[in-house]
PDB file of N, CA, C and O in Angstrom:
ATOM      1  N   MET A   1      -4.089 -20.061 -24.457  1.00  0.00           N
ATOM      2  CA  MET A   1      -5.075 -19.404 -23.623  1.00  0.00           C
ATOM      3  C   MET A   1      -4.690 -17.939 -23.507  1.00  0.00           C
ATOM      4  O   MET A   1      -3.527 -17.609 -23.274  1.00  0.00           O
ATOM      5  N   LYS A   2      -5.654 -17.081 -23.667  1.00  0.00           N
ATOM      6  CA  LYS A   2      -5.410 -15.653 -23.523  1.00  0.00           C
ATOM      7  C   LYS A   2      -5.561 -15.257 -22.060  1.00  0.00           C
ATOM      8  O   LYS A   2      -6.553 -15.596 -21.414  1.00  0.00           O
ATOM      9  N   HIS A   3      -4.588 -14.549 -21.554  1.00  0.00           N
ATOM     10  CA  HIS A   3      -4.606 -14.048 -20.176  1.00  0.00           C
ATOM     11  C   HIS A   3      -4.927 -12.556 -20.246  1.00  0.00           C
ATOM     12  O   HIS A   3      -4.209 -11.787 -20.885  1.00  0.00           O
ATOM     13  N   VAL A   4      -6.004 -12.160 -19.588  1.00  0.00           N
ATOM     14  CA  VAL A   4      -6.388 -10.750 -19.556  1.00  0.00           C
ATOM     15  C   VAL A   4      -6.092 -10.218 -18.166  1.00  0.00           C
ATOM     16  O   VAL A   4      -6.714 -10.639 -17.190  1.00  0.00           O
ATOM     17  N   ASN A   5      -5.156  -9.304 -18.073  1.00  0.00           N
ATOM     18  CA  ASN A   5      -4.806  -8.687 -16.802  1.00  0.00           C
ATOM     19  C   ASN A   5      -5.697  -7.460 -16.606  1.00  0.00           C
ATOM     20  O   ASN A   5      -5.535  -6.454 -17.297  1.00  0.00           O
ATOM     21  N   ALA A   6      -6.628  -7.543 -15.674  1.00  0.00           N
ATOM     22  CA  ALA A   6      -7.564  -6.444 -15.441  1.00  0.00           C
ATOM     23  C   ALA A   6      -6.856  -5.182 -14.963  1.00  0.00           C
ATOM     24  O   ALA A   6      -7.389  -4.083 -15.112  1.00  0.00           O
ATOM     25  N   ASP A   7      -5.663  -5.325 -14.392  1.00  0.00           N
ATOM     26  CA  ASP A   7      -4.928  -4.144 -13.945  1.00  0.00           C
ATOM     27  C   ASP A   7      -4.568  -3.226 -15.116  1.00  0.00           C
ATOM     28  O   ASP A   7      -4.338  -2.031 -14.929  1.00  0.00           O
ATOM     29  N   ASN A   8      -4.522  -3.791 -16.316  1.00  0.00           N
ATOM     30  CA  ASN A   8      -4.164  -3.004 -17.499  1.00  0.00           C
ATOM     31  C   ASN A   8      -5.386  -2.464 -18.240  1.00  0.00           C
ATOM     32  O   ASN A   8      -5.253  -1.854 -19.301  1.00  0.00           O
ATOM     33  N   GLN A   9      -6.567  -2.688 -17.686  1.00  0.00           N
ATOM     34  CA  GLN A   9      -7.802  -2.239 -18.320  1.00  0.00           C
ATOM     35  C   GLN A   9      -8.203  -0.868 -17.778  1.00  0.00           C
ATOM     36  O   GLN A   9      -7.733  -0.456 -16.717  1.00  0.00           O
ATOM     37  N   PRO A  10      -9.072  -0.161 -18.505  1.00  0.00           N
ATOM     38  CA  PRO A  10      -9.554   1.139 -18.010  1.00  0.00           C
ATOM     39  C   PRO A  10     -10.244   0.985 -16.648  1.00  0.00           C
ATOM     40  O   PRO A  10     -10.758  -0.086 -16.323  1.00  0.00           O
ATOM     41  N   GLU A  11     -10.249   2.036 -15.879  1.00  0.00           N
ATOM     42  CA  GLU A  11     -10.817   2.019 -14.526  1.00  0.00           C
ATOM     43  C   GLU A  11     -12.255   1.519 -14.513  1.00  0.00           C
ATOM     44  O   GLU A  11     -12.641   0.780 -13.607  1.00  0.00           O
ATOM     45  N   ILE A  12     -13.052   1.908 -15.501  1.00  0.00           N
ATOM     46  CA  ILE A  12     -14.462   1.493 -15.550  1.00  0.00           C
ATOM     47  C   ILE A  12     -14.578  -0.022 -15.697  1.00  0.00           C
ATOM     48  O   ILE A  12     -15.504  -0.618 -15.147  1.00  0.00           O
ATOM     49  N   VAL A  13     -13.671  -0.652 -16.417  1.00  0.00           N
ATOM     50  CA  VAL A  13     -13.668  -2.108 -16.580  1.00  0.00           C
ATOM     51  C   VAL A  13     -13.321  -2.770 -15.252  1.00  0.00           C
ATOM     52  O   VAL A  13     -13.965  -3.738 -14.849  1.00  0.00           O
ATOM     53  N   LYS A  14     -12.300  -2.248 -14.571  1.00  0.00           N
ATOM     54  CA  LYS A  14     -11.919  -2.805 -13.268  1.00  0.00           C
ATOM     55  C   LYS A  14     -13.072  -2.688 -12.269  1.00  0.00           C
ATOM     56  O   LYS A  14     -13.352  -3.629 -11.527  1.00  0.00           O
ATOM     57  N   GLU A  15     -13.739  -1.530 -12.252  1.00  0.00           N
ATOM     58  CA  GLU A  15     -14.862  -1.344 -11.339  1.00  0.00           C
ATOM     59  C   GLU A  15     -15.970  -2.343 -11.639  1.00  0.00           C
ATOM     60  O   GLU A  15     -16.566  -2.903 -10.719  1.00  0.00           O
ATOM     61  N   PHE A  16     -16.252  -2.571 -12.920  1.00  0.00           N
ATOM     62  CA  PHE A  16     -17.284  -3.534 -13.284  1.00  0.00           C
ATOM     63  C   PHE A  16     -16.899  -4.937 -12.836  1.00  0.00           C
ATOM     64  O   PHE A  16     -17.715  -5.631 -12.230  1.00  0.00           O
ATOM     65  N   LEU A  17     -15.684  -5.366 -13.119  1.00  0.00           N
ATOM     66  CA  LEU A  17     -15.249  -6.702 -12.741  1.00  0.00           C
ATOM     67  C   LEU A  17     -15.328  -6.901 -11.233  1.00  0.00           C
ATOM     68  O   LEU A  17     -15.759  -7.956 -10.767  1.00  0.00           O
ATOM     69  N   LEU A  18     -14.922  -5.910 -10.482  1.00  0.00           N
ATOM     70  CA  LEU A  18     -14.974  -6.018  -9.023  1.00  0.00           C
ATOM     71  C   LEU A  18     -16.411  -6.006  -8.507  1.00  0.00           C
ATOM     72  O   LEU A  18     -16.679  -6.507  -7.415  1.00  0.00           O
ATOM     73  N   SER A  19     -17.334  -5.441  -9.275  1.00  0.00           N
ATOM     74  CA  SER A  19     -18.738  -5.387  -8.849  1.00  0.00           C
ATOM     75  C   SER A  19     -19.457  -6.717  -9.055  1.00  0.00           C
ATOM     76  O   SER A  19     -20.575  -6.883  -8.566  1.00  0.00           O
ATOM     77  N   LEU A  20     -18.849  -7.668  -9.763  1.00  0.00           N
ATOM     78  CA  LEU A  20     -19.519  -8.934 -10.048  1.00  0.00           C
ATOM     79  C   LEU A  20     -19.727  -9.778  -8.802  1.00  0.00           C
ATOM     80  O   LEU A  20     -20.587 -10.659  -8.792  1.00  0.00           O
ATOM     81  N   ASN A  21     -18.959  -9.528  -7.754  1.00  0.00           N
ATOM     82  CA  ASN A  21     -19.145 -10.202  -6.479  1.00  0.00           C
ATOM     83  C   ASN A  21     -19.125 -11.729  -6.624  1.00  0.00           C
ATOM     84  O   ASN A  21     -20.042 -12.412  -6.166  1.00  0.00           O
ATOM     85  N   LEU A  22     -18.085 -12.255  -7.255  1.00  0.00           N
ATOM     86  CA  LEU A  22     -17.933 -13.695  -7.415  1.00  0.00           C
ATOM     87  C   LEU A  22     -17.633 -14.302  -6.055  1.00  0.00           C
ATOM     88  O   LEU A  22     -16.908 -13.709  -5.257  1.00  0.00           O
ATOM     89  N   ASP A  23     -18.184 -15.476  -5.786  1.00  0.00           N
ATOM     90  CA  ASP A  23     -17.977 -16.078  -4.479  1.00  0.00           C
ATOM     91  C   ASP A  23     -17.700 -17.572  -4.576  1.00  0.00           C
ATOM     92  O   ASP A  23     -17.528 -18.111  -5.669  1.00  0.00           O
ATOM     93  N   ASP A  24     -17.657 -18.231  -3.434  1.00  0.00           N
ATOM     94  CA  ASP A  24     -17.314 -19.651  -3.376  1.00  0.00           C
ATOM     95  C   ASP A  24     -18.384 -20.571  -3.957  1.00  0.00           C
ATOM     96  O   ASP A  24     -18.132 -21.763  -4.131  1.00  0.00           O
ATOM     97  N   ASP A  25     -19.571 -20.045  -4.260  1.00  0.00           N
ATOM     98  CA  ASP A  25     -20.618 -20.876  -4.854  1.00  0.00           C
ATOM     99  C   ASP A  25     -20.396 -21.077  -6.345  1.00  0.00           C
ATOM    100  O   ASP A  25     -21.124 -21.841  -6.979  1.00  0.00           O
ATOM    101  N   GLY A  26     -19.403 -20.403  -6.914  1.00  0.00           N
ATOM    102  CA  GLY A  26     -19.131 -20.508  -8.336  1.00  0.00           C
ATOM    103  C   GLY A  26     -19.972 -19.516  -9.123  1.00  0.00           C
ATOM    104  O   GLY A  26     -20.997 -19.034  -8.642  1.00  0.00           O
ATOM    105  N   SER A  27     -19.532 -19.221 -10.324  1.00  0.00           N
ATOM    106  CA  SER A  27     -20.226 -18.247 -11.151  1.00  0.00           C
ATOM    107  C   SER A  27     -20.055 -18.596 -12.619  1.00  0.00           C
ATOM    108  O   SER A  27     -19.067 -19.216 -13.015  1.00  0.00           O
ATOM    109  N   ILE A  28     -21.024 -18.192 -13.412  1.00  0.00           N
ATOM    110  CA  ILE A  28     -20.941 -18.297 -14.858  1.00  0.00           C
ATOM    111  C   ILE A  28     -21.217 -16.905 -15.399  1.00  0.00           C
ATOM    112  O   ILE A  28     -22.215 -16.279 -15.043  1.00  0.00           O
ATOM    113  N   ILE A  29     -20.339 -16.429 -16.250  1.00  0.00           N
ATOM    114  CA  ILE A  29     -20.515 -15.112 -16.849  1.00  0.00           C
ATOM    115  C   ILE A  29     -20.755 -15.315 -18.343  1.00  0.00           C
ATOM    116  O   ILE A  29     -19.966 -15.968 -19.027  1.00  0.00           O
ATOM    117  N   GLU A  30     -21.847 -14.749 -18.838  1.00  0.00           N
ATOM    118  CA  GLU A  30     -22.203 -14.845 -20.250  1.00  0.00           C
ATOM    119  C   GLU A  30     -22.251 -13.455 -20.852  1.00  0.00           C
ATOM    120  O   GLU A  30     -22.495 -12.467 -20.159  1.00  0.00           O
ATOM    121  N   CYS A  31     -22.015 -13.397 -22.149  1.00  0.00           N
ATOM    122  CA  CYS A  31     -22.152 -12.142 -22.880  1.00  0.00           C
ATOM    123  C   CYS A  31     -22.566 -12.493 -24.301  1.00  0.00           C
ATOM    124  O   CYS A  31     -21.902 -13.294 -24.959  1.00  0.00           O
ATOM    125  N   GLY A  32     -23.635 -11.915 -24.772  1.00  0.00           N
ATOM    126  CA  GLY A  32     -24.107 -12.200 -26.119  1.00  0.00           C
ATOM    127  C   GLY A  32     -24.449 -13.662 -26.336  1.00  0.00           C
ATOM    128  O   GLY A  32     -24.304 -14.178 -27.445  1.00  0.00           O
ATOM    129  N   GLY A  33     -24.907 -14.342 -25.272  1.00  0.00           N
ATOM    130  CA  GLY A  33     -25.256 -15.748 -25.364  1.00  0.00           C
ATOM    131  C   GLY A  33     -24.073 -16.695 -25.344  1.00  0.00           C
ATOM    132  O   GLY A  33     -24.245 -17.905 -25.492  1.00  0.00           O
ATOM    133  N   LYS A  34     -22.867 -16.159 -25.163  1.00  0.00           N
ATOM    134  CA  LYS A  34     -21.673 -16.992 -25.120  1.00  0.00           C
ATOM    135  C   LYS A  34     -21.103 -16.995 -23.712  1.00  0.00           C
ATOM    136  O   LYS A  34     -21.061 -15.970 -23.031  1.00  0.00           O
ATOM    137  N   LEU A  35     -20.669 -18.166 -23.300  1.00  0.00           N
ATOM    138  CA  LEU A  35     -20.003 -18.311 -22.013  1.00  0.00           C
ATOM    139  C   LEU A  35     -18.638 -17.639 -22.107  1.00  0.00           C
ATOM    140  O   LEU A  35     -17.843 -17.972 -22.986  1.00  0.00           O
ATOM    141  N   ILE A  36     -18.361 -16.693 -21.204  1.00  0.00           N
ATOM    142  CA  ILE A  36     -17.047 -16.062 -21.264  1.00  0.00           C
ATOM    143  C   ILE A  36     -16.191 -16.352 -20.036  1.00  0.00           C
ATOM    144  O   ILE A  36     -14.985 -16.109 -20.056  1.00  0.00           O
ATOM    145  N   HIS A  37     -16.802 -16.871 -18.962  1.00  0.00           N
ATOM    146  CA  HIS A  37     -16.005 -17.217 -17.783  1.00  0.00           C
ATOM    147  C   HIS A  37     -16.806 -18.125 -16.861  1.00  0.00           C
ATOM    148  O   HIS A  37     -18.007 -17.933 -16.668  1.00  0.00           O
ATOM    149  N   VAL A  38     -16.126 -19.114 -16.295  1.00  0.00           N
ATOM    150  CA  VAL A  38     -16.751 -20.023 -15.342  1.00  0.00           C
ATOM    151  C   VAL A  38     -15.821 -20.149 -14.142  1.00  0.00           C
ATOM    152  O   VAL A  38     -14.626 -20.398 -14.303  1.00  0.00           O
ATOM    153  N   THR A  39     -16.364 -19.979 -12.944  1.00  0.00           N
ATOM    154  CA  THR A  39     -15.591 -20.282 -11.746  1.00  0.00           C
ATOM    155  C   THR A  39     -16.253 -21.471 -11.072  1.00  0.00           C
ATOM    156  O   THR A  39     -17.469 -21.493 -10.882  1.00  0.00           O
ATOM    157  N   GLN A  40     -15.460 -22.436 -10.719  1.00  0.00           N
ATOM    158  CA  GLN A  40     -15.978 -23.646 -10.076  1.00  0.00           C
ATOM    159  C   GLN A  40     -16.186 -23.383  -8.593  1.00  0.00           C
ATOM    160  O   GLN A  40     -15.354 -22.742  -7.951  1.00  0.00           O
ATOM    161  N   PRO A  41     -17.304 -23.882  -8.040  1.00  0.00           N
ATOM    162  CA  PRO A  41     -17.513 -23.705  -6.608  1.00  0.00           C
ATOM    163  C   PRO A  41     -16.438 -24.429  -5.797  1.00  0.00           C
ATOM    164  O   PRO A  41     -15.918 -25.463  -6.216  1.00  0.00           O
ATOM    165  N   ASN A  42     -16.119 -23.876  -4.651  1.00  0.00           N
ATOM    166  CA  ASN A  42     -15.132 -24.485  -3.764  1.00  0.00           C
ATOM    167  C   ASN A  42     -15.800 -25.302  -2.660  1.00  0.00           C
ATOM    168  O   ASN A  42     -15.117 -25.976  -1.888  1.00  0.00           O
ATOM    169  N   ASN A  43     -17.109 -25.246  -2.583  1.00  0.00           N
ATOM    170  CA  ASN A  43     -17.866 -25.900  -1.529  1.00  0.00           C
ATOM    171  C   ASN A  43     -18.323 -27.284  -2.010  1.00  0.00           C
ATOM    172  O   ASN A  43     -19.048 -27.379  -3.000  1.00  0.00           O
ATOM    173  N   ALA A  44     -17.911 -28.348  -1.329  1.00  0.00           N
ATOM    174  CA  ALA A  44     -18.221 -29.724  -1.749  1.00  0.00           C
ATOM    175  C   ALA A  44     -19.732 -29.965  -1.815  1.00  0.00           C
ATOM    176  O   ALA A  44     -20.193 -30.670  -2.712  1.00  0.00           O
ATOM    177  N   LYS A  45     -20.514 -29.398  -0.890  1.00  0.00           N
ATOM    178  CA  LYS A  45     -21.962 -29.584  -0.907  1.00  0.00           C
ATOM    179  C   LYS A  45     -22.565 -28.912  -2.128  1.00  0.00           C
ATOM    180  O   LYS A  45     -23.467 -29.464  -2.759  1.00  0.00           O
ATOM    181  N   VAL A  46     -22.082 -27.736  -2.464  1.00  0.00           N
ATOM    182  CA  VAL A  46     -22.591 -27.039  -3.650  1.00  0.00           C
ATOM    183  C   VAL A  46     -22.294 -27.857  -4.902  1.00  0.00           C
ATOM    184  O   VAL A  46     -23.150 -27.991  -5.777  1.00  0.00           O
ATOM    185  N   ILE A  47     -21.078 -28.407  -4.988  1.00  0.00           N
ATOM    186  CA  ILE A  47     -20.711 -29.237  -6.138  1.00  0.00           C
ATOM    187  C   ILE A  47     -21.624 -30.458  -6.215  1.00  0.00           C
ATOM    188  O   ILE A  47     -22.089 -30.806  -7.300  1.00  0.00           O
ATOM    189  N   ALA A  48     -21.889 -31.116  -5.083  1.00  0.00           N
ATOM    190  CA  ALA A  48     -22.780 -32.286  -5.056  1.00  0.00           C
ATOM    191  C   ALA A  48     -24.194 -31.901  -5.486  1.00  0.00           C
ATOM    192  O   ALA A  48     -24.842 -32.650  -6.218  1.00  0.00           O
ATOM    193  N   ASP A  49     -24.677 -30.745  -5.042  1.00  0.00           N
ATOM    194  CA  ASP A  49     -26.013 -30.282  -5.431  1.00  0.00           C
ATOM    195  C   ASP A  49     -26.083 -29.998  -6.928  1.00  0.00           C
ATOM    196  O   ASP A  49     -27.068 -30.334  -7.586  1.00  0.00           O
ATOM    197  N   ILE A  50     -25.038 -29.380  -7.460  1.00  0.00           N
ATOM    198  CA  ILE A  50     -24.990 -29.101  -8.904  1.00  0.00           C
ATOM    199  C   ILE A  50     -24.991 -30.406  -9.678  1.00  0.00           C
ATOM    200  O   ILE A  50     -25.725 -30.554 -10.655  1.00  0.00           O
ATOM    201  N   GLN A  51     -24.162 -31.363  -9.241  1.00  0.00           N
ATOM    202  CA  GLN A  51     -24.088 -32.655  -9.927  1.00  0.00           C
ATOM    203  C   GLN A  51     -25.431 -33.360  -9.889  1.00  0.00           C
ATOM    204  O   GLN A  51     -25.856 -33.932 -10.893  1.00  0.00           O
ATOM    205  N   SER A  52     -26.102 -33.328  -8.751  1.00  0.00           N
ATOM    206  CA  SER A  52     -27.407 -33.969  -8.617  1.00  0.00           C
ATOM    207  C   SER A  52     -28.413 -33.348  -9.584  1.00  0.00           C
ATOM    208  O   SER A  52     -29.132 -34.064 -10.281  1.00  0.00           O
ATOM    209  N   GLY A  53     -28.461 -32.028  -9.624  1.00  0.00           N
ATOM    210  CA  GLY A  53     -29.371 -31.336 -10.537  1.00  0.00           C
ATOM    211  C   GLY A  53     -29.034 -31.607 -11.990  1.00  0.00           C
ATOM    212  O   GLY A  53     -29.924 -31.763 -12.826  1.00  0.00           O
ATOM    213  N   TYR A  54     -27.746 -31.662 -12.288  1.00  0.00           N
ATOM    214  CA  TYR A  54     -27.279 -31.931 -13.648  1.00  0.00           C
ATOM    215  C   TYR A  54     -27.686 -33.339 -14.065  1.00  0.00           C
ATOM    216  O   TYR A  54     -28.176 -33.537 -15.177  1.00  0.00           O
ATOM    217  N   ASP A  55     -27.488 -34.323 -13.180  1.00  0.00           N
ATOM    218  CA  ASP A  55     -27.877 -35.702 -13.470  1.00  0.00           C
ATOM    219  C   ASP A  55     -29.390 -35.806 -13.679  1.00  0.00           C
ATOM    220  O   ASP A  55     -29.858 -36.472 -14.602  1.00  0.00           O
ATOM    221  N   GLU A  56     -30.149 -35.130 -12.798  1.00  0.00           N
ATOM    222  CA  GLU A  56     -31.605 -35.165 -12.891  1.00  0.00           C
ATOM    223  C   GLU A  56     -32.070 -34.539 -14.201  1.00  0.00           C
ATOM    224  O   GLU A  56     -32.968 -35.060 -14.863  1.00  0.00           O
ATOM    225  N   MET A  57     -31.452 -33.416 -14.571  1.00  0.00           N
ATOM    226  CA  MET A  57     -31.822 -32.726 -15.799  1.00  0.00           C
ATOM    227  C   MET A  57     -31.622 -33.632 -17.017  1.00  0.00           C
ATOM    228  O   MET A  57     -32.423 -33.603 -17.950  1.00  0.00           O
ATOM    229  N   LEU A  58     -30.579 -34.417 -17.008  1.00  0.00           N
ATOM    230  CA  LEU A  58     -30.279 -35.292 -18.143  1.00  0.00           C
ATOM    231  C   LEU A  58     -30.736 -36.724 -17.897  1.00  0.00           C
ATOM    232  O   LEU A  58     -30.265 -37.655 -18.550  1.00  0.00           O
ATOM    233  N   ASP A  59     -31.656 -36.894 -16.952  1.00  0.00           N
ATOM    234  CA  ASP A  59     -32.224 -38.206 -16.641  1.00  0.00           C
ATOM    235  C   ASP A  59     -31.133 -39.226 -16.311  1.00  0.00           C
ATOM    236  O   ASP A  59     -31.144 -40.349 -16.813  1.00  0.00           O
ATOM    237  N   GLY A  60     -30.199 -38.818 -15.465  1.00  0.00           N
ATOM    238  CA  GLY A  60     -29.154 -39.745 -15.013  1.00  0.00           C
ATOM    239  C   GLY A  60     -28.033 -39.963 -16.004  1.00  0.00           C
ATOM    240  O   GLY A  60     -27.135 -40.767 -15.755  1.00  0.00           O
ATOM    241  N   LYS A  61     -28.070 -39.260 -17.127  1.00  0.00           N
ATOM    242  CA  LYS A  61     -27.037 -39.457 -18.142  1.00  0.00           C
ATOM    243  C   LYS A  61     -26.003 -38.343 -18.125  1.00  0.00           C
ATOM    244  O   LYS A  61     -25.225 -38.200 -19.068  1.00  0.00           O
ATOM    245  N   GLY A  62     -25.992 -37.555 -17.060  1.00  0.00           N
ATOM    246  CA  GLY A  62     -25.065 -36.427 -16.972  1.00  0.00           C
ATOM    247  C   GLY A  62     -23.630 -36.857 -16.767  1.00  0.00           C
ATOM    248  O   GLY A  62     -23.356 -37.966 -16.308  1.00  0.00           O
ATOM    249  N   ARG A  63     -22.727 -35.974 -17.109  1.00  0.00           N
ATOM    250  CA  ARG A  63     -21.306 -36.205 -16.873  1.00  0.00           C
ATOM    251  C   ARG A  63     -20.960 -35.731 -15.472  1.00  0.00           C
ATOM    252  O   ARG A  63     -21.676 -34.921 -14.882  1.00  0.00           O
ATOM    253  N   ALA A  64     -19.866 -36.241 -14.951  1.00  0.00           N
ATOM    254  CA  ALA A  64     -19.386 -35.751 -13.656  1.00  0.00           C
ATOM    255  C   ALA A  64     -19.092 -34.264 -13.785  1.00  0.00           C
ATOM    256  O   ALA A  64     -18.685 -33.798 -14.850  1.00  0.00           O
ATOM    257  N   PHE A  65     -19.297 -33.515 -12.697  1.00  0.00           N
ATOM    258  CA  PHE A  65     -19.079 -32.070 -12.726  1.00  0.00           C
ATOM    259  C   PHE A  65     -17.678 -31.737 -13.226  1.00  0.00           C
ATOM    260  O   PHE A  65     -17.505 -30.835 -14.046  1.00  0.00           O
ATOM    261  N   GLY A  66     -16.675 -32.467 -12.733  1.00  0.00           N
ATOM    262  CA  GLY A  66     -15.293 -32.215 -13.153  1.00  0.00           C
ATOM    263  C   GLY A  66     -15.105 -32.423 -14.644  1.00  0.00           C
ATOM    264  O   GLY A  66     -14.357 -31.689 -15.289  1.00  0.00           O
ATOM    265  N   GLU A  67     -15.783 -33.422 -15.193  1.00  0.00           N
ATOM    266  CA  GLU A  67     -15.680 -33.693 -16.630  1.00  0.00           C
ATOM    267  C   GLU A  67     -16.356 -32.581 -17.430  1.00  0.00           C
ATOM    268  O   GLU A  67     -15.826 -32.125 -18.443  1.00  0.00           O
ATOM    269  N   ALA A  68     -17.530 -32.149 -16.968  1.00  0.00           N
ATOM    270  CA  ALA A  68     -18.227 -31.057 -17.643  1.00  0.00           C
ATOM    271  C   ALA A  68     -17.406 -29.778 -17.555  1.00  0.00           C
ATOM    272  O   ALA A  68     -17.305 -29.033 -18.529  1.00  0.00           O
ATOM    273  N   ASP A  69     -16.821 -29.524 -16.387  1.00  0.00           N
ATOM    274  CA  ASP A  69     -15.969 -28.349 -16.188  1.00  0.00           C
ATOM    275  C   ASP A  69     -14.789 -28.393 -17.146  1.00  0.00           C
ATOM    276  O   ASP A  69     -14.466 -27.386 -17.776  1.00  0.00           O
ATOM    277  N   ALA A  70     -14.140 -29.554 -17.265  1.00  0.00           N
ATOM    278  CA  ALA A  70     -12.986 -29.699 -18.157  1.00  0.00           C
ATOM    279  C   ALA A  70     -13.395 -29.458 -19.608  1.00  0.00           C
ATOM    280  O   ALA A  70     -12.656 -28.833 -20.368  1.00  0.00           O
ATOM    281  N   SER A  71     -14.565 -29.951 -19.988  1.00  0.00           N
ATOM    282  CA  SER A  71     -15.047 -29.766 -21.352  1.00  0.00           C
ATOM    283  C   SER A  71     -15.303 -28.289 -21.652  1.00  0.00           C
ATOM    284  O   SER A  71     -14.922 -27.785 -22.708  1.00  0.00           O
ATOM    285  N   ILE A  72     -15.951 -27.606 -20.714  1.00  0.00           N
ATOM    286  CA  ILE A  72     -16.229 -26.178 -20.899  1.00  0.00           C
ATOM    287  C   ILE A  72     -14.928 -25.400 -20.985  1.00  0.00           C
ATOM    288  O   ILE A  72     -14.773 -24.535 -21.847  1.00  0.00           O
ATOM    289  N   ARG A  73     -13.983 -25.706 -20.087  1.00  0.00           N
ATOM    290  CA  ARG A  73     -12.681 -25.013 -20.104  1.00  0.00           C
ATOM    291  C   ARG A  73     -11.977 -25.237 -21.435  1.00  0.00           C
ATOM    292  O   ARG A  73     -11.378 -24.313 -21.985  1.00  0.00           O
ATOM    293  N   SER A  74     -12.046 -26.460 -21.955  1.00  0.00           N
ATOM    294  CA  SER A  74     -11.413 -26.780 -23.227  1.00  0.00           C
ATOM    295  C   SER A  74     -12.064 -25.990 -24.365  1.00  0.00           C
ATOM    296  O   SER A  74     -11.374 -25.422 -25.211  1.00  0.00           O
ATOM    297  N   GLU A  75     -13.406 -25.961 -24.377  1.00  0.00           N
ATOM    298  CA  GLU A  75     -14.129 -25.225 -25.415  1.00  0.00           C
ATOM    299  C   GLU A  75     -13.792 -23.736 -25.390  1.00  0.00           C
ATOM    300  O   GLU A  75     -13.770 -23.078 -26.430  1.00  0.00           O
ATOM    301  N   LEU A  76     -13.531 -23.214 -24.193  1.00  0.00           N
ATOM    302  CA  LEU A  76     -13.202 -21.790 -24.064  1.00  0.00           C
ATOM    303  C   LEU A  76     -11.711 -21.522 -24.279  1.00  0.00           C
ATOM    304  O   LEU A  76     -11.277 -20.370 -24.283  1.00  0.00           O
ATOM    305  N   GLY A  77     -10.928 -22.594 -24.458  1.00  0.00           N
ATOM    306  CA  GLY A  77      -9.494 -22.420 -24.703  1.00  0.00           C
ATOM    307  C   GLY A  77      -8.650 -22.310 -23.442  1.00  0.00           C
ATOM    308  O   GLY A  77      -7.484 -21.921 -23.512  1.00  0.00           O
ATOM    309  N   PHE A  78      -9.227 -22.651 -22.280  1.00  0.00           N
ATOM    310  CA  PHE A  78      -8.475 -22.598 -21.029  1.00  0.00           C
ATOM    311  C   PHE A  78      -7.714 -23.904 -20.818  1.00  0.00           C
ATOM    312  O   PHE A  78      -8.110 -24.946 -21.339  1.00  0.00           O
ATOM    313  N   THR A  79      -6.650 -23.851 -20.076  1.00  0.00           N
ATOM    314  CA  THR A  79      -5.905 -25.059 -19.738  1.00  0.00           C
ATOM    315  C   THR A  79      -6.671 -25.835 -18.684  1.00  0.00           C
ATOM    316  O   THR A  79      -7.477 -25.255 -17.957  1.00  0.00           O
ATOM    317  N   PRO A  80      -6.431 -27.154 -18.585  1.00  0.00           N
ATOM    318  CA  PRO A  80      -7.098 -27.962 -17.552  1.00  0.00           C
ATOM    319  C   PRO A  80      -6.740 -27.471 -16.153  1.00  0.00           C
ATOM    320  O   PRO A  80      -5.661 -26.925 -15.923  1.00  0.00           O
ATOM    321  N   ARG A  81      -7.672 -27.680 -15.225  1.00  0.00           N
ATOM    322  CA  ARG A  81      -7.393 -27.329 -13.817  1.00  0.00           C
ATOM    323  C   ARG A  81      -6.364 -28.276 -13.247  1.00  0.00           C
ATOM    324  O   ARG A  81      -6.305 -29.445 -13.627  1.00  0.00           O
ATOM    325  N   ASP A  82      -5.552 -27.772 -12.332  1.00  0.00           N
ATOM    326  CA  ASP A  82      -4.645 -28.645 -11.584  1.00  0.00           C
ATOM    327  C   ASP A  82      -5.462 -29.430 -10.585  1.00  0.00           C
ATOM    328  O   ASP A  82      -6.323 -28.866  -9.909  1.00  0.00           O
ATOM    329  N   SER A  83      -5.206 -30.734 -10.481  1.00  0.00           N
ATOM    330  CA  SER A  83      -5.964 -31.565  -9.530  1.00  0.00           C
ATOM    331  C   SER A  83      -5.404 -31.448  -8.149  1.00  0.00           C
ATOM    332  O   SER A  83      -5.915 -32.076  -7.221  1.00  0.00           O
TER     333      SER A  83
END
């Protein structure tokens, strides 16, 4: 997994990253149609709402949010989350 330390980036990059205003609802950052970062929500109700929508979208055949999160992290080359 590649670790990018924003402290070592140009000031304009740091300002942009700080302007993203990521919060506890979780965020997905895309660039050029590719997923480049995912933050998982910390709010249990938000996670339940996402799972419900995900299940509905796939007609009840959706994966658990944690499983989907693990798959996305793996595809992006990130290590699994600590439980």
